[in-house]
VOFIKE-343923 format. One record per atom (N, C-alpha, C, CB): x, y, z negated; residue in three letters. Coordinates in steps of 0.2 Angstrom, whole numbers, padded with zeros to 4 digits, always signed. Glycine has a CB too. Layout:
<rs>
XYZALA
...
</rs>
This chain:
<rs>
-0179+0786-1798MET
-0178+0785-1791MET
-0178+0791-1786MET
-0184+0780-1789MET
-0176+0790-1780ILE
-0176+0796-1775ILE
-0183+0797-1773ILE
-0172+0794-1769ILE
-0185+0803-1774ARG
-0192+0805-1772ARG
-0192+0806-1764ARG
-0194+0812-1776ARG
-0198+0804-1762TYR
-0200+0805-1755TYR
-0206+0809-1755TYR
-0201+0798-1751TYR
-0206+0814-1751SER
-0212+0818-1750SER
-0212+0821-1743SER
-0212+0824-1755SER
-0218+0824-1741THR
-0219+0828-1735THR
-0218+0835-1737THR
-0226+0827-1732THR
-0217+0839-1732CYS
-0216+0846-1733CYS
-0222+0851-1731CYS
-0210+0849-1730CYS
-0228+0848-1733GLY
-0234+0852-1731GLY
-0236+0849-1724GLY
-0232+0859-1730GLY
-0242+0852-1722PRO
-0245+0849-1716PRO
-0242+0851-1710PRO
-0253+0852-1716PRO
-0243+0847-1704PRO
-0240+0849-1698PRO
-0242+0856-1696PRO
-0242+0844-1692PRO
-0237+0860-1692ARG
-0239+0867-1691ARG
-0241+0867-1683ARG
-0233+0871-1692ARG
-0246+0871-1682ALA
-0248+0872-1675ALA
-0243+0875-1671ALA
-0255+0876-1675ALA
-0240+0880-1674GLU
-0235+0883-1670GLU
-0228+0883-1674GLU
-0237+0891-1668GLU
-0223+0881-1670GLN
-0217+0879-1674GLN
-0211+0882-1670GLN
-0216+0872-1675GLN
-0207+0886-1673SER
-0201+0889-1669SER
-0195+0884-1671SER
-0199+0896-1672SER
-0191+0883-1666GLU
-0185+0879-1667GLU
-0180+0882-1671GLU
-0182+0877-1660GLU
-0181+0888-1673ASN
-0176+0891-1677ASN
-0178+0890-1684ASN
-0175+0899-1675ASN
-0177+0884-1687ILE
-0179+0882-1694ILE
-0173+0883-1698ILE
-0183+0876-1694ILE
-0172+0887-1703SER
-0166+0887-1707SER
-0167+0883-1713SER
-0164+0895-1709SER
-0162+0879-1715ALA
-0163+0875-1721ALA
-0163+0880-1727ALA
-0157+0870-1721ALA
-0167+0878-1732ALA
-0167+0882-1738ALA
-0161+0880-1742ALA
-0174+0880-1742ALA
-0159+0885-1746ALA
-0153+0884-1750ALA
-0153+0878-1754ALA
-0152+0890-1755ALA
-0159+0875-1756ALA
-0159+0869-1760ALA
-0157+0863-1756ALA
-0165+0868-1763ALA
-0158+0863-1749ASN
-0156+0858-1745ASN
-0149+0857-1744ASN
-0160+0859-1738ASN
-0147+0851-1745LEU
-0140+0849-1744LEU
-0138+0847-1737LEU
-0138+0843-1749LEU
-0143+0844-1734MET
-0142+0842-1727MET
-0149+0842-1723MET
-0139+0835-1726MET
-0149+0844-1717VAL
-0155+0843-1713VAL
-0153+0840-1707VAL
-0158+0850-1712VAL
-0157+0834-1705PHE
-0156+0830-1699PHE
-0163+0831-1695PHE
-0155+0823-1701PHE
-0162+0833-1689ARG
-0167+0835-1684ARG
-0168+0829-1679ARG
-0166+0841-1680ARG
-0175+0826-1679THR
-0176+0820-1675THR
-0181+0822-1670THR
-0178+0814-1679THR
-0182+0818-1665CYS
-0187+0818-1659CYS
-0188+0811-1657CYS
-0184+0823-1654CYS
-0195+0810-1657GLY
-0197+0803-1654GLY
-0199+0798-1659GLY
-0191+0800-1650GLY
-0198+0800-1666LEU
-0200+0795-1671LEU
-0206+0799-1675LEU
-0195+0793-1675LEU
-0211+0795-1677SER
-0216+0798-1682SER
-0213+0799-1689SER
-0222+0794-1682SER
-0217+0802-1693LYS
-0215+0803-1700LYS
-0215+0796-1704LYS
-0219+0808-1704LYS
-0220+0792-1702GLU
-0221+0786-1705GLU
-0215+0781-1703GLU
-0228+0783-1703GLU
-0213+0781-1697GLU
-0208+0777-1694GLU
-0201+0779-1698GLU
-0207+0778-1687GLU
-0200+0785-1699ILE
-0194+0788-1702ILE
-0194+0785-1710ILE
-0193+0795-1702ILE
-0200+0786-1713ALA
-0201+0784-1720ALA
-0199+0777-1720ALA
-0208+0785-1722ALA
-0201+0772-1716ASP
-0200+0765-1716ASP
-0193+0764-1715ASP
-0204+0761-1711ASP
-0190+0768-1711LEU
-0183+0767-1709LEU
-0178+0768-1715LEU
-0181+0771-1703LEU
-0180+0773-1719PHE
-0176+0775-1725PHE
-0179+0773-1732PHE
-0175+0782-1725PHE
-0183+0768-1732GLN
-0186+0766-1738GLN
-0182+0764-1743GLN
-0191+0760-1736GLN
-0176+0760-1741ASP
-0172+0757-1746ASP
-0167+0763-1749ASP
-0167+0752-1743ASP
-0167+0768-1745LEU
-0162+0774-1748LEU
-0166+0777-1754LEU
-0161+0778-1743LEU
-0172+0776-1754LEU
-0176+0780-1759LEU
-0175+0778-1766LEU
-0183+0780-1758LEU
-0171+0773-1767THR
-0170+0770-1774THR
-0163+0771-1776THR
-0173+0763-1775THR
-0159+0774-1772ARG
-0151+0773-1773ARG
-0149+0778-1778ARG
-0148+0774-1767ARG
-0152+0784-1778ASP
-0149+0789-1783ASP
-0154+0794-1784ASP
-0143+0793-1779ASP
-0156+0795-1791ARG
-0161+0799-1793ARG
-0160+0806-1793ARG
-0163+0797-1800ARG
-0154+0808-1791ARG
-0152+0815-1791ARG
-0154+0818-1784ARG
-0144+0816-1792ARG
-0156+0814-1779LEU
-0157+0816-1773LEU
-0165+0815-1771LEU
-0153+0812-1767LEU
-0167+0819-1767SER
-0174+0818-1764SER
-0174+0819-1757SER
-0179+0823-1768SER
-0179+0815-1754PHE
-0179+0816-1746PHE
-0186+0819-1745PHE
-0179+0809-1743PHE
-0186+0824-1740CYS
-0192+0827-1738CYS
-0193+0827-1731CYS
-0192+0835-1741CYS
-0198+0825-1728LEU
-0199+0825-1721LEU
-0204+0830-1719LEU
-0202+0818-1719LEU
-0201+0834-1715ASP
-0205+0840-1712ASP
-0207+0839-1705ASP
-0201+0847-1712ASP
-0214+0837-1704SER
-0216+0835-1698SER
-0220+0841-1694SER
-0222+0830-1698SER
-0218+0842-1688HIS
-0221+0848-1684HIS
-0221+0846-1676HIS
-0216+0854-1685HIS
-0224+0850-1672PRO
-0224+0847-1665PRO
-0218+0846-1661PRO
-0228+0852-1661PRO
-0212+0848-1664LEU
-0206+0847-1660LEU
-0202+0841-1663LEU
-0202+0853-1661LEU
-0205+0838-1668GLY
-0202+0832-1671GLY
-0203+0831-1679GLY
-0194+0832-1669GLY
-0198+0828-1682VAL
-0198+0828-1689VAL
-0191+0829-1692VAL
-0200+0820-1691VAL
-0190+0834-1696ASP
-0184+0836-1699ASP
-0183+0832-1706ASP
-0184+0843-1701ASP
-0178+0829-1707ILE
-0176+0825-1713ILE
-0172+0830-1718ILE
-0173+0819-1712ILE
-0175+0832-1723GLN
-0171+0837-1728GLN
-0169+0833-1734GLN
-0176+0843-1730GLN
-0163+0833-1735ILE
-0160+0829-1741ILE
-0159+0835-1746ILE
-0154+0825-1740ILE
-0162+0834-1752ARG
-0161+0840-1757ARG
-0159+0837-1764ARG
-0167+0843-1758ARG
-0156+0841-1768LEU
-0155+0839-1775LEU
-0162+0839-1779LEU
-0150+0844-1779LEU
-0163+0834-1783SER
-0169+0834-1786SER
-0170+0839-1792SER
-0170+0827-1790SER
-0164+0842-1794SER
-0164+0847-1799SER
-0158+0852-1798SER
-0164+0844-1806SER
-0159+0858-1798PRO
-0153+0863-1798PRO
-0148+0862-1803PRO
-0155+0870-1798PRO
-0149+0858-1808GLN
-0144+0857-1813GLN
-0140+0851-1812GLN
-0148+0856-1820GLN
-0141+0847-1807VAL
-0137+0841-1806VAL
-0132+0842-1801VAL
-0142+0835-1804VAL
-0127+0838-1801ALA
-0121+0839-1796ALA
-0121+0832-1792ALA
-0115+0840-1800ALA
-0118+0832-1787ILE
-0117+0826-1782ILE
-0110+0826-1779ILE
-0122+0826-1777ILE
-0107+0820-1779GLU
-0100+0820-1776GLU
-0100+0821-1769GLU
-0097+0813-1778GLU
-0095+0825-1766PRO
-0095+0826-1759PRO
-0094+0819-1755PRO
-0089+0830-1757PRO
-0091+0814-1758GLU
-0090+0808-1755GLU
-0096+0804-1754GLU
-0085+0803-1759GLU
-0101+0805-1759LEU
-0107+0801-1758LEU
-0111+0805-1753LEU
-0111+0802-1765LEU
-0111+0811-1752LEU
-0115+0815-1747LEU
-0112+0813-1740LEU
-0115+0822-1748LEU
-0106+0812-1740SER
-0103+0810-1733SER
-0105+0804-1731SER
-0095+0811-1734SER
-0105+0799-1736ARG
-0107+0792-1734ARG
-0114+0792-1732ARG
-0106+0787-1740ARG
-0118+0796-1736LEU
-0125+0796-1735LEU
-0127+0799-1728LEU
-0129+0800-1740LEU
-0123+0804-1726SER
-0124+0807-1719SER
-0122+0802-1714SER
-0119+0814-1719SER
-0117+0799-1715ASP
-0115+0794-1710ASP
-0120+0788-1709ASP
-0108+0791-1711ASP
-0123+0786-1714GLU
-0128+0781-1714GLU
-0135+0784-1711GLU
-0130+0779-1721GLU
-0136+0790-1712VAL
-0142+0793-1709VAL
-0141+0793-1701VAL
-0144+0800-1712VAL
-0135+0796-1699ARG
-0134+0796-1692ARG
-0134+0789-1689ARG
-0127+0800-1691ARG
-0131+0784-1692LEU
-0131+0778-1689LEU
-0138+0775-1688LEU
-0127+0773-1694LEU
-0142+0776-1693ARG
-0149+0773-1693ARG
-0154+0777-1688ARG
-0153+0773-1700ARG
-0153+0783-1687LEU
-0157+0787-1683LEU
-0155+0786-1675LEU
-0157+0794-1684LEU
-0148+0785-1674GLY
-0146+0784-1668GLY
-0148+0789-1663GLY
-0148+0777-1665GLY
-0150+0788-1657ALA
-0152+0792-1652ALA
-0158+0797-1654ALA
-0153+0789-1645ALA
-0161+0795-1659TYR
-0167+0799-1661TYR
-0165+0806-1665TYR
-0172+0795-1666TYR
-0159+0806-1667LEU
-0156+0812-1670LEU
-0153+0816-1665LEU
-0150+0810-1675LEU
-0155+0822-1664TYR
-0153+0827-1659TYR
-0149+0833-1662TYR
-0159+0829-1655TYR
-0150+0834-1669GLY
-0146+0840-1671GLY
-0146+0840-1679GLY
-0150+0846-1669GLY
-0142+0844-1682GLU
-0142+0845-1689GLU
-0142+0852-1691GLU
-0135+0842-1692GLU
-0144+0853-1697GLY
-0145+0860-1699GLY
-0151+0864-1695GLY
-0139+0864-1698GLY
-0149+0870-1693SER
-0154+0873-1689SER
-0154+0873-1681SER
-0154+0881-1691SER
-0149+0868-1679GLU
-0148+0867-1672GLU
-0154+0865-1668GLU
-0143+0862-1671GLU
-0156+0869-1663SER
-0162+0867-1659SER
-0160+0863-1653SER
-0165+0874-1656SER
-0166+0860-1650MET
-0165+0855-1645MET
-0162+0859-1639MET
-0172+0852-1643MET
-0164+0865-1637GLU
-0162+0869-1632GLU
-0154+0871-1633GLU
-0166+0875-1631GLU
-0152+0872-1639GLU
-0145+0873-1640GLU
-0141+0867-1638GLU
-0144+0876-1647GLU
-0144+0861-1641VAL
-0140+0855-1640VAL
-0140+0853-1632VAL
-0144+0849-1643VAL
-0145+0854-1629VAL
-0145+0853-1621VAL
-0140+0858-1618VAL
-0152+0854-1618VAL
-0140+0864-1620GLY
-0136+0869-1617GLY
-0129+0867-1618GLY
-0137+0876-1620GLY
-0127+0865-1624LYS
-0120+0863-1625LYS
-0118+0857-1620LYS
-0119+0861-1632LYS
-0122+0852-1620LEU
-0121+0846-1616LEU
-0120+0848-1608LEU
-0127+0841-1616LEU
-0124+0852-1606LEU
-0124+0855-1599LEU
-0117+0858-1598LEU
-0130+0859-1597LEU
-0116+0863-1603ARG
-0109+0867-1602ARG
-0103+0862-1602ARG
-0109+0872-1607ARG
-0103+0857-1607GLN
-0098+0853-1608GLN
-0096+0848-1601GLN
-0099+0848-1614GLN
-0102+0847-1598ASN
-0101+0842-1592ASN
-0101+0846-1586ASN
-0107+0838-1592ASN
-0101+0853-1586HIS
-0101+0857-1580HIS
-0106+0856-1576HIS
-0094+0857-1577HIS
-0112+0855-1579HIS
-0118+0854-1575HIS
-0123+0860-1575HIS
-0122+0847-1577HIS
-0127+0860-1570THR
-0133+0865-1570THR
-0139+0862-1570THR
-0132+0870-1564THR
-0145+0865-1571LEU
-0151+0863-1572LEU
-0156+0867-1569LEU
-0153+0862-1579LEU
-0162+0865-1566ALA
-0167+0868-1563ALA
-0174+0865-1566ALA
-0167+0869-1555ALA
-0179+0868-1566THR
-0185+0865-1569THR
-0191+0867-1564THR
-0187+0868-1576THR
-0196+0862-1564ALA
-0202+0863-1561ALA
-0208+0861-1566ALA
-0203+0859-1554ALA
-0212+0866-1567GLU
-0217+0865-1573GLU
-0224+0866-1570GLU
-0215+0870-1579GLU
-0228+0862-1573SER
-0235+0863-1572SER
-0239+0864-1578SER
-0238+0856-1568SER
-0240+0859-1582CYS
-0244+0860-1588CYS
-0241+0864-1594CYS
-0246+0854-1591CYS
-0234+0865-1594THR
-0230+0868-1599THR
-0230+0876-1597THR
-0223+0866-1600THR
-0231+0877-1590GLY
-0232+0884-1588GLY
-0226+0889-1589GLY
-0237+0887-1592GLY
-0220+0886-1589GLY
-0214+0890-1590GLY
-0211+0889-1597GLY
-0215+0897-1588GLY
-0214+0886-1601LEU
-0211+0885-1608LEU
-0204+0882-1608LEU
-0216+0881-1612LEU
-0203+0877-1604ILE
-0196+0874-1604ILE
-0191+0879-1602ILE
-0196+0868-1600ILE
-0192+0882-1597ALA
-0187+0888-1595ALA
-0187+0893-1600ALA
-0190+0891-1588ALA
-0192+0895-1603SER
-0192+0900-1608SER
-0187+0898-1614SER
-0199+0902-1611SER
-0188+0892-1616ARG
-0184+0889-1622ARG
-0177+0889-1620ARG
-0187+0882-1624ARG
-0175+0887-1614ILE
-0168+0886-1611ILE
-0165+0893-1611ILE
-0168+0883-1604ILE
-0169+0898-1609THR
-0166+0904-1608THR
-0166+0908-1615THR
-0169+0908-1603THR
-0169+0906-1620ASP
-0168+0909-1626ASP
-0161+0908-1629ASP
-0173+0906-1631ASP
-0157+0904-1627VAL
-0151+0903-1629VAL
-0146+0907-1625VAL
-0148+0895-1628VAL
-0142+0912-1629PRO
-0137+0916-1626PRO
-0132+0912-1622PRO
-0134+0920-1631PRO
-0131+0915-1616GLY
-0126+0912-1611GLY
-0129+0906-1607GLY
-0121+0909-1615GLY
-0136+0905-1607SER
-0139+0900-1603SER
-0138+0901-1596SER
-0146+0899-1605SER
-0137+0907-1593SER
-0136+0908-1586SER
-0130+0904-1583SER
-0135+0916-1585SER
-0126+0902-1588GLU
-0120+0897-1586GLU
-0122+0891-1583GLU
-0115+0896-1591GLU
-0128+0888-1585TYR
-0130+0882-1583TYR
-0137+0881-1581TYR
-0129+0877-1589TYR
-0141+0886-1582PHE
-0148+0886-1579PHE
-0149+0890-1573PHE
-0153+0889-1585PHE
-0151+0887-1568LEU
-0151+0891-1561LEU
-0158+0894-1560LEU
-0149+0886-1556LEU
-0163+0890-1561GLN
-0170+0892-1559GLN
-0175+0888-1562GLN
-0170+0893-1551GLN
-0181+0891-1562GLY
-0187+0888-1564GLY
-0193+0890-1560GLY
-0188+0889-1572GLY
-0197+0885-1558VAL
-0203+0887-1554VAL
-0209+0884-1558VAL
-0203+0884-1547VAL
-0214+0888-1558ILE
-0221+0886-1561ILE
-0226+0884-1555ILE
-0224+0891-1565ILE
-0227+0878-1554THR
-0231+0875-1549THR
-0238+0873-1552THR
-0228+0870-1544THR
-0242+0877-1554TYR
-0247+0876-1559TYR
-0253+0872-1554TYR
-0250+0882-1562TYR
-0254+0875-1549SER
-0259+0872-1544SER
-0257+0867-1540SER
-0263+0878-1540SER
-0261+0863-1537ASN
-0259+0858-1532ASN
-0256+0861-1526ASN
-0265+0854-1530ASN
-0259+0867-1524GLN
-0257+0871-1518GLN
-0250+0873-1519GLN
-0261+0877-1516GLN
-0248+0875-1525ALA
-0241+0877-1526ALA
-0236+0871-1526ALA
-0241+0881-1533ALA
-0239+0866-1528LYS
-0235+0860-1528LYS
-0233+0858-1521LYS
-0238+0854-1532LYS
-0238+0859-1517LYS
-0237+0857-1510LYS
-0233+0862-1506LYS
-0244+0856-1506LYS
-0234+0869-1507ASP
-0231+0874-1504ASP
-0223+0875-1506ASP
-0234+0880-1505ASP
-0222+0874-1512LEU
-0215+0876-1515LEU
-0211+0870-1516LEU
-0216+0879-1522LEU
-0214+0864-1517LEU
-0210+0858-1518LEU
-0211+0852-1513LEU
-0212+0855-1525LEU
-0216+0853-1509GLY
-0217+0848-1504GLY
-0221+0842-1506GLY
-0211+0846-1501GLY
-0224+0842-1512VAL
-0228+0837-1514VAL
-0233+0835-1509VAL
-0232+0838-1521VAL
-0234+0829-1507ARG
-0239+0827-1502ARG
-0246+0827-1504ARG
-0237+0819-1499ARG
-0250+0829-1499GLU
-0257+0830-1500GLU
-0260+0823-1501GLU
-0261+0833-1494GLU
-0258+0818-1498GLU
-0261+0811-1499GLU
-0259+0809-1506GLU
-0257+0807-1494GLU
-0254+0810-1509THR
-0252+0808-1516THR
-0257+0812-1521THR
-0245+0809-1517THR
-0257+0818-1520LEU
-0262+0822-1524LEU
-0269+0819-1524LEU
-0261+0829-1522LEU
-0271+0818-1518ARG
-0278+0816-1517ARG
-0279+0809-1520ARG
-0280+0816-1509ARG
-0275+0804-1519GLN
-0275+0797-1521GLN
-0274+0797-1529GLN
-0271+0793-1517GLN
-0269+0800-1531LEU
-0267+0799-1538LEU
-0268+0805-1543LEU
-0259+0797-1538LEU
-0269+0811-1540GLY
-0270+0816-1544GLY
-0263+0820-1546GLY
-0274+0815-1550GLY
-0263+0826-1548ALA
-0257+0829-1550ALA
-0254+0827-1556ALA
-0259+0837-1551ALA
-0258+0824-1560VAL
-0255+0821-1567VAL
-0253+0813-1565VAL
-0259+0822-1573VAL
-0247+0812-1562SER
-0246+0805-1561SER
-0238+0805-1560SER
-0249+0803-1554SER
-0235+0799-1560GLY
-0228+0798-1560GLY
-0226+0800-1553GLY
-0226+0791-1561GLY
-0229+0797-1547PRO
-0227+0799-1541PRO
-0227+0806-1539PRO
-0231+0795-1536PRO
-0231+0810-1542VAL
-0231+0817-1540VAL
-0225+0821-1544VAL
-0238+0821-1543VAL
-0224+0819-1550VAL
-0218+0821-1553VAL
-0212+0820-1550VAL
-0218+0819-1561VAL
-0211+0814-1547GLN
-0206+0812-1543GLN
-0205+0816-1537GLN
-0206+0804-1541GLN
-0210+0817-1534GLN
-0210+0822-1528GLN
-0208+0829-1530GLN
-0216+0821-1524GLN
-0211+0831-1536MET
-0209+0838-1538MET
-0201+0838-1539MET
-0212+0839-1545MET
-0198+0833-1542CYS
-0191+0833-1543CYS
-0187+0833-1536CYS
-0189+0826-1547CYS
-0189+0829-1532ILE
-0186+0828-1525ILE
-0186+0835-1522ILE
-0189+0823-1521ILE
-0192+0838-1522GLY
-0193+0844-1518GLY
-0189+0850-1522GLY
-0200+0846-1519GLY
-0189+0850-1528LEU
-0185+0855-1532LEU
-0177+0854-1530LEU
-0186+0855-1539LEU
-0175+0848-1530LYS
-0168+0846-1529LYS
-0166+0849-1521LYS
-0166+0839-1529LYS
-0171+0848-1517ARG
-0170+0850-1510ARG
-0169+0858-1510ARG
-0176+0848-1506ARG
-0172+0862-1514ILE
-0172+0869-1513ILE
-0167+0872-1518ILE
-0179+0872-1514ILE
-0164+0868-1523SER
-0160+0871-1528SER
-0153+0867-1528SER
-0163+0869-1535SER
-0148+0871-1530ALA
-0141+0869-1530ALA
-0140+0865-1537ALA
-0136+0874-1529ALA
-0145+0865-1541ALA
-0144+0862-1548ALA
-0142+0855-1548ALA
-0150+0863-1552ALA
-0137+0853-1552ASP
-0135+0846-1553ASP
-0141+0841-1555ASP
-0129+0845-1558ASP
-0145+0844-1560LEU
-0151+0840-1563LEU
-0157+0844-1562LEU
-0150+0839-1570LEU
-0162+0841-1560VAL
-0169+0844-1560VAL
-0174+0841-1564VAL
-0171+0845-1552VAL
-0178+0845-1567LEU
-0183+0842-1572LEU
-0190+0844-1570LEU
-0181+0845-1579LEU
-0195+0840-1570ALA
-0201+0842-1568ALA
-0206+0839-1573ALA
-0203+0839-1561ALA
-0212+0842-1574VAL
-0217+0840-1579VAL
-0224+0842-1576VAL
-0216+0843-1586VAL
-0229+0837-1577SER
-0236+0838-1576SER
-0240+0834-1580SER
-0237+0836-1568SER
-0245+0837-1583GLY
-0249+0834-1588GLY
-0256+0838-1589GLY
-0246+0834-1594GLY
-0259+0836-1594ILE
-0266+0838-1596ILE
-0265+0841-1603ILE
-0272+0833-1595ILE
-0265+0848-1604ALA
-0264+0851-1610ALA
-0271+0852-1614ALA
-0261+0857-1610ALA
-0276+0851-1611GLY
-0283+0852-1614GLY
-0285+0859-1615GLY
-0283+0848-1620GLY
-0290+0860-1619PRO
-0294+0855-1622PRO
-0299+0851-1617PRO
-0299+0858-1627PRO
-0300+0854-1611GLY
-0304+0851-1606GLY
-0299+0848-1600GLY
-0308+0856-1602GLY
-0302+0844-1595GLY
-0299+0842-1590GLY
-0297+0834-1591GLY
-0292+0845-1589GLY
-0298+0831-1596GLY
-0296+0824-1597GLY
-0302+0820-1595GLY
-0295+0823-1605GLY
-0300+0813-1595SER
-0305+0808-1593SER
-0303+0802-1597SER
-0305+0807-1585SER
-0307+0796-1596VAL
-0305+0790-1599VAL
-0298+0787-1597VAL
-0310+0785-1598VAL
-0297+0788-1590GLU
-0291+0786-1587GLU
-0285+0790-1588GLU
-0292+0785-1579GLU
-0287+0797-1589LYS
-0281+0802-1590LYS
-0284+0806-1595LYS
-0280+0806-1583LYS
-0283+0805-1601PRO
-0285+0809-1607PRO
-0281+0815-1608PRO
-0285+0805-1613PRO
-0284+0820-1612VAL
-0280+0826-1614VAL
-0274+0823-1618VAL
-0284+0830-1618VAL
-0268+0826-1616GLY
-0262+0824-1619GLY
-0257+0820-1615GLY
-0263+0821-1626GLY
-0260+0817-1609LEU
-0256+0813-1605LEU
-0251+0818-1601LEU
-0261+0809-1600LEU
-0245+0816-1601VAL
-0240+0820-1598VAL
-0234+0816-1595VAL
-0236+0825-1603VAL
-0233+0817-1589PHE
-0227+0814-1585PHE
-0221+0819-1585PHE
-0229+0811-1578PHE
-0215+0816-1586ILE
-0209+0820-1586ILE
-0204+0816-1582ILE
-0206+0822-1593ILE
-0201+0820-1577GLY
-0196+0817-1573GLY
-0189+0821-1573GLY
-0198+0816-1566GLY
-0184+0817-1572LEU
-0177+0820-1572LEU
-0174+0816-1566LEU
-0173+0819-1578LEU
-0170+0821-1562TYR
-0167+0818-1555TYR
-0161+0821-1554TYR
-0172+0819-1549TYR
-0156+0817-1553ASP
-0149+0820-1552ASP
-0147+0819-1544ASP
-0144+0816-1556ASP
-0151+0818-1540GLY
-0150+0817-1533GLY
-0149+0810-1531GLY
-0143+0820-1531GLY
-0148+0805-1536GLN
-0148+0798-1535GLN
-0152+0794-1539GLN
-0140+0796-1536GLN
-0152+0795-1546ASP
-0156+0791-1550ASP
-0162+0796-1553ASP
-0152+0789-1556ASP
-0168+0793-1553PHE
-0174+0796-1555PHE
-0176+0793-1562PHE
-0180+0796-1550PHE
-0177+0797-1567ARG
-0180+0794-1573ARG
-0187+0797-1575ARG
-0175+0796-1579ARG
-0191+0793-1576LEU
-0198+0795-1578LEU
-0201+0793-1584LEU
-0203+0792-1572LEU
-0204+0797-1588LYS
-0207+0796-1595LYS
-0214+0798-1595LYS
-0203+0799-1600LYS
-0218+0793-1598GLU
-0225+0795-1598GLU
-0227+0795-1606GLU
-0230+0789-1595GLU
-0231+0801-1608TYR
-0232+0802-1615TYR
-0240+0803-1616TYR
-0228+0808-1618TYR
-0242+0801-1622ARG
-0249+0803-1624ARG
-0249+0807-1630ARG
-0253+0796-1625ARG
-0248+0813-1629PHE
-0247+0818-1635PHE
-0254+0819-1638PHE
-0244+0824-1633PHE
-0254+0821-1645GLN
-0260+0823-1648GLN
-0259+0830-1651GLN
-0261+0818-1654GLN
-0265+0833-1652GLY
-0265+0840-1655GLY
-0269+0845-1650GLY
-0258+0842-1656GLY
-0268+0851-1652CYS
-0271+0857-1648CYS
-0267+0858-1642CYS
-0272+0863-1653CYS
-0270+0863-1638ARG
-0266+0864-1632ARG
-0259+0867-1633ARG
-0270+0870-1628ARG
-0258+0871-1638LYS
-0251+0874-1639LYS
-0247+0868-1642LYS
-0251+0879-1644LYS
-0249+0864-1646GLU
-0245+0858-1648GLU
-0243+0853-1643GLU
-0249+0854-1654GLU
-0248+0852-1638ILE
-0246+0847-1633ILE
-0241+0850-1628ILE
-0253+0846-1629ILE
-0241+0857-1627LYS
-0236+0860-1623LYS
-0230+0860-1626LYS
-0238+0867-1621LYS
-0229+0861-1633LEU
-0223+0861-1637LEU
-0220+0854-1637LEU
-0224+0863-1644LEU
-0224+0849-1638GLN
-0222+0842-1638GLN
-0219+0840-1631GLN
-0227+0837-1640GLN
-0223+0842-1625ALA
-0220+0841-1619ALA
-0214+0844-1617ALA
-0226+0843-1614ALA
-0213+0851-1619SER
-0207+0854-1618SER
-0201+0851-1622SER
-0207+0861-1620SER
-0202+0849-1628GLN
-0197+0845-1632GLN
-0195+0839-1629GLN
-0200+0844-1639GLN
-0200+0835-1627MET
-0198+0828-1624MET
-0195+0829-1617MET
-0204+0824-1624MET
-0196+0834-1614ALA
-0193+0836-1607ALA
-0186+0837-1609ALA
-0196+0841-1604ALA
-0184+0842-1613LEU
-0177+0843-1615LEU
-0174+0837-1618LEU
-0177+0849-1620LEU
-0177+0833-1622ASP
-0174+0827-1624ASP
-0172+0822-1619ASP
-0179+0824-1629ASP
-0176+0822-1613LEU
-0174+0818-1608LEU
-0168+0820-1605LEU
-0180+0818-1602LEU
-0166+0827-1604VAL
-0160+0829-1602VAL
-0155+0827-1607VAL
-0160+0837-1601VAL
-0156+0828-1613ARG
-0151+0826-1618ARG
-0149+0819-1618ARG
-0154+0828-1626ARG
-0154+0815-1617ARG
-0152+0807-1617ARG
-0149+0805-1610ARG
-0159+0803-1618ARG
-0149+0810-1605TYR
-0145+0808-1599TYR
-0138+0807-1601TYR
-0147+0814-1594TYR
-0136+0811-1606TYR
-0128+0811-1607TYR
-0126+0806-1613TYR
-0126+0818-1609TYR
-0131+0802-1615LEU
-0130+0797-1621LEU
-0127+0791-1618LEU
-0136+0796-1625LEU
</rs>
């Protein structure tokens, strides 16, 4: 039967530049599904061909599905691999964001470039990580206009026009504040899309109502506003990585 395994424990720090090992026939990169959910999704594939093995590599940026030959001595028909690839893509749907070593920031950059759109970011808990990842891609100046780090409440008010009343009543980590961050950024930026994030990266600062890992992410195009709320798990760096990944994924899904 096809072997299913994990690829070691989750990593506290994970670069998006993960290169597939020579033994890997295919690598599918996912975001938004747990390792257990993916295992359930592909359970029936595990018995189809004993020459293949599935390995799930879980890390703060998502789960990579690695399909390998069970032994270097076996061979596999290209047609079978093609059909298998199509089926994996179909089952994953929008949760599949890349293949091979393709990173989320590269995927988002291609989409922005293809649609002749520009992007700006306003970050609180991620502290500039989203902008850093975007600008890690060569040529990102074609579509990334600016990024502001509004870490304090005062910065949110001064730079983005977030209302004092909203901050006082709801706190900085809330959907309405992220919406106002987006609106304020759109007002001062010429970008087609603006992305904002506010959350609690920990280890302190959480409460019963707003635990560590709570993050709000918003995307605004001048007309429609999209808001996502997440409850991430892990250490401070892992929460920031997850928040940056899901923020970029929100931009990606804008084009689906």
